[in-house]
C-alpha positions in Angstrom: -50.8 53.6 -11.6 -48.3 56.4 -10.9 -45.7 57.6 -13.5 -42.9 56.3 -11.3 -44.4 52.8 -11.4 -44.3 52.9 -15.2 -40.7 54.2 -15.5 -39.0 52.5 -12.6 -37.0 49.3 -13.0 -37.6 46.2 -10.8 -35.1 46.3 -8.0 -31.7 44.6 -8.4 -32.6 42.2 -5.6 -35.7 41.2 -7.6 -33.8 40.7 -10.8 -30.9 38.7 -9.2 -31.1 35.0 -8.9 -31.5 33.7 -5.4 -28.6 31.1 -5.4 -29.1 30.4 -1.7 -32.4 28.6 -2.4 -31.6 25.2 -4.0 -35.3 24.6 -4.8 -35.6 27.8 -6.8 -32.3 27.3 -8.5 -33.3 23.8 -9.5 -36.6 24.9 -10.9 -35.0 27.7 -12.8 -32.5 25.4 -14.5 -35.2 22.8 -15.2 -37.3 25.5 -17.0 -34.2 26.6 -19.0 -33.4 23.0 -20.0 -37.0 22.3 -21.0 -37.1 25.4 -23.2 -33.8 24.6 -24.8 -34.9 21.0 -25.4 -38.2 22.2 -26.9 -36.4 24.6 -29.2 -34.0 21.9 -30.4 -36.8 19.4 -30.8 -38.7 21.9 -32.8 -35.7 22.6 -35.0 -35.4 19.0 -35.9 -39.1 18.2 -36.4 -40.4 21.4 -38.0 -40.6 20.6 -41.7 -38.1 18.7 -43.8 -34.7 20.2 -43.5 -31.4 19.1 -44.9 -28.3 18.5 -42.7 -26.9 22.0 -43.2 -30.2 23.6 -42.3 -30.4 21.5 -39.2 -26.8 22.6 -38.2 -27.7 26.2 -38.8 -30.9 25.8 -36.7 -28.9 24.3 -33.8 -26.4 27.1 -34.0 -29.2 29.6 -34.0 -30.7 28.1 -30.9 -27.4 28.4 -29.0 -27.0 32.0 -30.3 -30.5 32.8 -28.9 -29.4 31.3 -25.6 -26.4 33.5 -25.4 -28.5 36.6 -26.3 -30.9 35.6 -23.5 -28.1 35.4 -21.0 -26.8 38.9 -22.1 -30.4 40.3 -21.9 -30.6 39.0 -18.3 -27.3 40.7 -17.4 -28.1 44.0 -19.0 -31.5 44.2 -17.3 -29.8 43.4 -14.0 -27.5 46.4 -14.6 -30.6 48.5 -15.5 -29.3 49.4 -19.0 -32.4 50.1 -21.0 -31.2 50.5 -24.6 -28.8 47.5 -24.6 -31.6 45.5 -23.1 -34.1 46.6 -25.8 -31.4 45.9 -28.5 -30.9 42.4 -27.3 -34.6 41.9 -27.0 -35.0 43.1 -30.6 -32.4 40.6 -31.8 -34.3 37.8 -30.0 -37.5 38.9 -31.7 -35.7 39.1 -35.0 -34.5 35.5 -34.5 -38.0 34.5 -33.7 -39.2 36.1 -36.9 -36.5 34.3 -38.9 -37.4 31.0 -37.4 -41.1 31.6 -38.3 -40.0 32.4 -41.9 -38.0 29.2 -42.0 -41.1 27.2 -41.0 -39.6 26.4 -37.6 -42.8 27.1 -35.7 -41.9 25.7 -32.4 -38.7 27.7 -31.8 -40.4 30.8 -33.1 -43.4 30.3 -30.7 -41.0 29.7 -27.7 -39.0 32.8 -28.5 -42.1 35.0 -28.9 -43.6 33.8 -25.7 -40.3 34.1 -23.7 -39.8 37.6 -25.0 -43.3 38.6 -23.9 -43.0 37.2 -20.4 -39.5 38.4 -19.7 -40.3 41.9 -21.0 -43.0 42.3 -18.4 -40.9 40.7 -15.7 -37.6 42.5 -16.1 -38.1 45.8 -17.9 -39.8 49.0 -16.8 -43.5 48.8 -17.6 -43.1 51.8 -20.1 -40.8 49.6 -22.2 -42.0 46.2 -21.2 -45.7 46.6 -22.1 -45.0 47.7 -25.7 -42.4 44.9 -26.1 -44.8 42.4 -24.8 -47.5 43.7 -27.1 -45.2 43.3 -30.2 -44.1 39.8 -29.1 -47.7 38.6 -28.4 -49.0 40.1 -31.6 -46.3 38.2 -33.6 -47.2 35.1 -31.6 -50.9 35.5 -32.5 -50.0 35.8 -36.2 -47.8 32.6 -36.0 -50.3 30.6 -33.9 -52.5 28.4 -36.1 -55.2 27.7 -33.5 -58.6 29.4 -33.4 -58.8 32.9 -32.2 -60.3 32.0 -28.8 -57.4 29.8 -27.9 -54.9 32.4 -29.1 -56.6 35.1 -27.0 -56.7 33.0 -23.9 -53.0 32.1 -24.4 -51.9 35.7 -24.9 -53.9 36.8 -21.8 -52.3 34.0 -19.8 -48.8 35.0 -20.9 -49.5 38.6 -19.9 -50.8 37.5 -16.5 -47.8 35.2 -16.1 -45.3 37.9 -16.8 -46.9 40.4 -14.5 -47.2 37.8 -11.7 -43.6 36.9 -12.1 -42.7 40.6 -11.8 -44.8 40.9 -8.6 -43.2 37.7 -7.2 -39.7 38.9 -8.0 -40.4 42.3 -6.3 -41.8 40.6 -3.2 -38.7 38.4 -3.0 -36.5 41.4 -3.6 -38.2 43.3 -0.7 -37.8 40.3 1.5 -34.1 40.0 0.7 -33.6 43.7 1.4 -35.4 43.5 4.7 -33.4 40.4 5.7 -30.1 42.3 4.8 -31.2 45.3 6.9 -32.1 43.1 9.8 -28.7 41.4 9.6 -27.0 44.7 9.5 -29.0 45.9 12.5 -28.0 42.8 14.4 -24.3 43.2 13.5 -24.5 46.9 14.6 -26.2 45.9 17.8 -23.6 43.3 18.5 -20.7 45.7 17.8 -22.3 48.3 20.1 -22.7 45.7 22.8 -19.0 44.7 22.3 -17.9 48.3 22.5 -19.9 48.9 25.7 -18.4 45.8 27.3 -14.9 46.8 26.2 -15.4 50.3 27.6 -16.6 48.7 30.9 -13.5 46.5 31.1 -11.3 49.5 30.3 -12.9 51.5 33.1 -12.3 48.6 35.5 -8.7 48.2 34.5 -8.2 51.9 34.8 -9.8 52.1 38.2 -7.9 49.1 39.6 -4.7 48.3 37.8 -3.7 51.8 36.6 -4.4 53.4 39.9 -2.5 50.7 41.7 0.6 51.0 39.4 0.5 54.8 39.8 0.4 54.5 43.6 3.3 52.0 43.4 5.3 54.5 41.3 4.8 57.2 43.9 5.8 55.0 46.8 8.8 53.6 44.9 10.0 57.1 44.1 9.6 58.1 47.7 11.6 55.0 48.7 14.3 55.9 46.3 14.6 59.4 47.7 14.8 58.1 51.3 17.4 55.5 50.4 19.6 58.1 48.6 19.7 60.1 51.8 21.3 57.2 53.7 25.1 56.9 53.9 26.7 55.1 51.0 27.4 51.4 51.4 27.1 48.1 49.7 23.8 47.2 51.3 22.3 50.6 50.5 23.5 50.4 46.9 21.9 47.0 46.4 18.6 48.2 47.9 18.6 51.3 45.8 19.3 49.2 42.6 16.3 47.0 43.4 14.0 49.9 44.0 15.1 51.7 40.8 14.5 48.4 38.9 11.1 48.0 40.5 10.2 51.6 39.7 11.2 51.0 36.0 9.1 47.9 35.8 6.1 49.7 37.3 6.5 52.5 34.8 6.7 50.1 31.9 3.6 48.2 33.3 1.7 51.5 33.6 2.6 52.4 30.0 1.5 49.0 28.7 -1.7 49.3 30.7 -2.4 52.6 29.1 -1.8 51.1 25.7 -4.2 48.3 26.5 -6.8 50.8 27.6 -6.4 52.7 24.4 -6.8 49.5 22.4 -10.0 48.6 24.3 -11.4 52.0 23.6 -10.3 51.9 20.0 -7.9 54.8 20.4 -4.7 53.1 19.2 -1.8 55.1 17.9 -0.2 54.0 14.5 1.9 50.8 14.7 4.9 52.5 13.2 4.9 55.2 15.9 4.8 52.5 18.6 7.7 50.6 17.0 9.8 53.8 16.9 9.0 54.5 20.6 9.9 50.9 21.4 13.5 51.2 20.2 14.2 54.7 21.3 17.0 53.7 23.6 18.2 50.8 21.4 20.7 50.5 18.6 17.8 49.7 16.2 16.3 50.8 12.9 12.7 50.8 11.9 11.7 50.5 8.3 8.1 50.9 7.0 7.3 49.7 3.5 4.1 49.8 1.5 1.1 52.1 1.7 0.4 52.8 5.4 -3.2 52.4 6.6 -5.1 51.8 9.8 -5.1 48.2 11.0 -7.8 46.3 12.8 -7.5 46.4 16.6 -6.6 42.7 16.8 -3.9 42.9 14.1 -2.4 46.1 15.6 -2.3 44.6 19.0 -0.7 41.4 17.7 2.1 43.3 15.8 2.8 45.4 18.9 3.0 42.5 21.3 5.2 40.4 18.9 7.6 43.3 18.4 7.7 43.9 22.1 8.4 40.3 22.8 11.1 40.1 20.1 12.9 43.1 21.5 12.7 41.6 25.0 14.3 38.4 23.6 17.1 40.5 22.0 17.8 42.3 25.2 18.0 39.0 27.1 19.8 36.8 24.7 21.7 39.2 22.5 22.5 42.3 24.5 24.1 45.0 22.4 23.1 43.5 19.1 21.9 45.8 16.3 18.3 45.3 15.4 16.3 45.9 12.2 12.5 46.1 12.5 10.8 46.0 9.1 7.0 46.6 8.9 5.5 46.0 5.4 1.9 46.8 4.5 0.5 44.4 1.9 -2.9 44.5 0.2 -4.0 41.4 2.2 -2.2 42.0 5.4 0.9 43.2 7.2 4.3 41.6 7.8 6.6 42.3 10.7 10.2 41.2 10.7 12.6 41.7 13.7 16.2 40.7 12.8 19.2 41.1 15.1 22.9 40.8 14.4 23.7 38.5 17.3 25.4 39.6 20.5 27.3 38.6 23.5 24.4 36.8 25.2 23.8 33.0 25.3 21.6 33.4 22.3 20.5 29.7 21.8 17.0 29.1 23.0 14.6 32.0 22.6 11.4 30.0 23.3 11.0 31.7 26.6 11.6 35.4 27.3 11.8 37.5 30.4 8.2 38.7 30.1 6.8 35.1 30.2 5.2 35.3 26.8 7.6 33.6 24.5 7.6 32.4 21.0 4.8 30.0 21.7 2.5 32.8 22.8 3.4 34.9 19.8 2.6 32.0 17.5 -0.7 31.4 19.2 -1.7 35.0 18.9 -0.9 35.0 15.2 -2.8 31.8 14.5 -5.9 33.2 16.2 -6.0 35.8 13.5 -5.3 33.4 10.6 -1.7 34.5 10.4 1.7 32.8 10.8 4.8 33.4 12.8 8.2 32.0 12.0 11.3 32.3 14.2 14.8 30.9 13.8 18.5 31.7 13.2 19.3 34.1 10.4 22.5 35.0 8.6 23.9 36.7 11.7 21.5 36.5 14.6 17.9 35.6 15.2 14.9 36.5 13.0 11.2 36.7 14.0 8.7 37.0 11.1 5.0 37.7 11.6 2.3 37.7 8.9 -1.3 38.6 9.8 -4.3 39.5 7.6 -5.4 43.1 8.2 
C-alpha cells in the first residue's frame, strides 16, 4: 500500500451522510438507536447501582453521544487532532465505564471506536486507534480467547469494509455530480447556440429590413422637402418623419435584443440613462452594482421602457424619477412621475401594445412582482425581480 493511501483521508463525499437515500438514512438511525438503547440498558443492568449512580450513567451515555456527533463532524472537516482528541475522550469514557463495572456500555464504546477509527480516519491514525480500542476490548471481554480473537478480527474487517463502501459511494456521488454538471454545460451550450442562430436570423431579416426602411424614409423625406410648401406637403412630411423615427427606435430595440441573445448586454443603469436623455427625468442607482442575469436585465429594461411610454402618452411634460436599487436577493425598479396634462387615468394599455398586464406577466415569470397605481402626485410603477 502506498504512503498516500496511509496518510490520506476518506473523501468528504464518502464521509457525508447520503440524505437522499431514505433506506440508508433509516438504517443509520436504526443502528444509532439500537446502540443508544443497548448502552442505556447496560447502564441499568450492569451491577447494583444506586439512583444517583444510574443518573450519572445516563448522563454519561448522552455525553458520549454528543462526543460521537462532534467526532463525525470533525472527521468530515478532515481535522485530525480534534478528531483524535474526541476519540480519546470516548475511549476514556469507555475506560471509566469499565472501571465502574458497566461492561456493556464499555464494550459498545470500545467496539464503536475501533470501527469508526478505521472507517473515518486516515489509516496512519486509524489503525493505531483501532489497535488500542480492540486491545482494551480484549481485556474487558470475559469470553475465551478464541471468541475474543474472532470478534476483534470481525470488527477490523467491518471497519475496513465500511471504509471501502463509503469510498465507493463517494466516488459514485462525485461521478454523478460530474455527469450532471456536464449535462448542464451541454444544455447551456445548446441554448447559446440556438440563441446565436436566432440572433443571426433576426439580424439578417428584421435588422436589414429596418435599415432599408430607414434609407428609403430618409430619401422620401429629402424628396418631400424639395416640393413647394403647403398643407398637404407638411402633413406627408410629418408622417414620414414620424415613420422614420419609429423605424430608428425599432432598429435600436432590435439591436438591444440581439445583444441580449448573444449575452452582450450593456449595464442596466446605462440603458436607463439613455432612455431618458431627452426627458425631464432623473435616474438614481442605489446599492452595490453588479451584473444581472439576462432575463432580469431584459425585464427591467422592458418595464422601464413601457413605463416611460405610459408617461409620454398619459402625462406629457411630467417630471420622472427612475430609481434602480440593487439588493442582495434581487433588484427593484421604481418609475414615479409627477403627473401631467394628459388624461392620466387608465394606464393599463400603452402606445407600444405591451401594457401593465404584459409587464406583470414578465415579472411573474421570473418569480418577481409588479405593482402599479397612483402615487402622491402622479403614477408609480414598482418592479421587484430576483437576480
